[in-house]
N, C-alpha and C positions, 0 to 999 in steps of 0.2 A: 504494500500500500504506500502511496506517496500523496502528498498534498502540495498543490501549487497555490500560492496566495498572492493577492493584489491588495494594496492598501489605498484607501481613498479617504483621507481626512477632510472633513468639511465642517462648516459651522451652520447651525440652524438657529434662526431667530424665532422667538415665540413671544406672544403677548398675553397678558391676563385678560379674562373675559370682561372685566369691568372696563378696561380701556377700549375694548372692541365695540362695546355697545353704548358708551357714554356719548352724549351729544356735545358738540363744541358750543361755547357761549355764543350768544347772538353777535353776529358780525365778525367772529373770529375765523381765521384761516384754518382749514383742515390740516391736520398734521399726524404724523405717526410717532409714537413714543416707543422706543426700544426698551422692553422690560427685562429681557434676559437673552443672552447668547449662550448656547450650549455647544460645546465642541465634542464631536463624536469621532471615533475611529471606526471606519467600515472596513472589514476584512473580507475580501472575496477569496474563496478557496475552491479548488477542484479536488475532490476526493476520488482516488482511483482504487477500485477494489482489486485485491490480489486474487488468489485461487479460490477464495470463498466469498459469498455475498456479504454485504454489510447493510444493516438496518440503521437508519439515521432519523431521529425525531426531528420534525420540522414544525415551525410555527408561522405559517403564512408565507408571503412572498415580499421581497424588497421592492423598492421603486423600479429597479431595472428588471423585474419579473423573475429574478433568481430566487430559489427557495431560501428562506431564512431559517437558520439554526435556532433552536429553542435555547433561551438563557440557562435553563436548568439542565441542559445536555452538554454544556461547555464549561470547562474550568479555564479561567484566565490565569496564566502563570507568569511570574517575573523571575529574572535571574539575579541572584545575589552572590556574595562571596561563599555562601554555604550551598550553592547550587540552585535548582529550580524549586519554587514554592508557589502556592496560590497567592494571587494578588489580594490585598486587603481592601475591604470596603472603606469608603472615606468617612463614614459616620456610624456611630454605635447604633445597633438596632436595625440597620439596613439589611434587607434580604432581597436577593435577585428575584424578580417576579416571573410569573408565567403559570400556566395551568400544569397539572401533573403530566409529565411526559408520557406516562403509560396510558393516558386517555386521549392523546392527540394523534394527529396524522404522522405518517412515516414516509420516508423514501427508501426504497430497496435498491441498492446498487449491486447489480449482478456481477459475477466474477469477470474480471478483465474489462469492465466498463467504467465510465466516469459519471460524476454528477457535480454540478456547480452549486455553491452555497454562498450566502452572505451572513456575516455576523457583525452586529453593531455593539461597540463598547462606548458607553457614555462616560467620558473621562471625569465628569464631576462625581460619579458614583464610586470610583475606584481610586486608590492611591497609586498613581502612575506618574513617573518622573520623566521629563523630556530626555531623550537619549537612552532610556532604559530598554533592555532587551525584554521582549514579551513574546509569548507563544500561546496558542490555544490547544487545549487537550479536549478533543471531541469524543464524546461517548458514543459508541456504536455497539450493536449486538449482532449475533450470527443469524437470528431469526426474529420476526415480529413477535412471536409468542414469547420468546425469552425476554424481549424488552418489556412487554406488557406485564410479565410476571416479575419484573425487576431482577432477572437472572444475571449471571455473570456477563460483564461487558468487556468489549475489546476497544481500548482507546486508541485513537490515531492522533498524532501530534503534528502541528504545523512547524515549519522552519521558524526560527526566531526572527522577529522584526523589531525595529526601533520605534519608540513613541516619538511622535513629532510634536 
């Protein structure tokens, strides 16, 4: 199995609902108030199955119509002097969201074939440092039945990439 990845960092601007629906004072010019800018890391990867099929939990599609990996089926890892370890969440009590993977859709990658996926990391949710090496540990299973029963998984790991 091997994984090819592509990084696409981008910024997404959002506004609170109050600013979207409030009316400007009489005679005032319309304007846009930037409320928050979020920086995301979008990782596109191609998973190539080896001699056996791989079952990968998916959670919808990304903007470019590639399948999106579920947050709960991916571990974000960072490299330190002690080796690779899970990335820390940026605030206490934070839990990556998503529905239970055993209840969601899957993609089956048949032996010797490929499938493209997208995974988005919201940098404000994780302790990630510019220039730090990061990789994704993607959970896969040999069969859909094994995944739904939370049986033994076979992880595939991306090549390391740097946080921009």
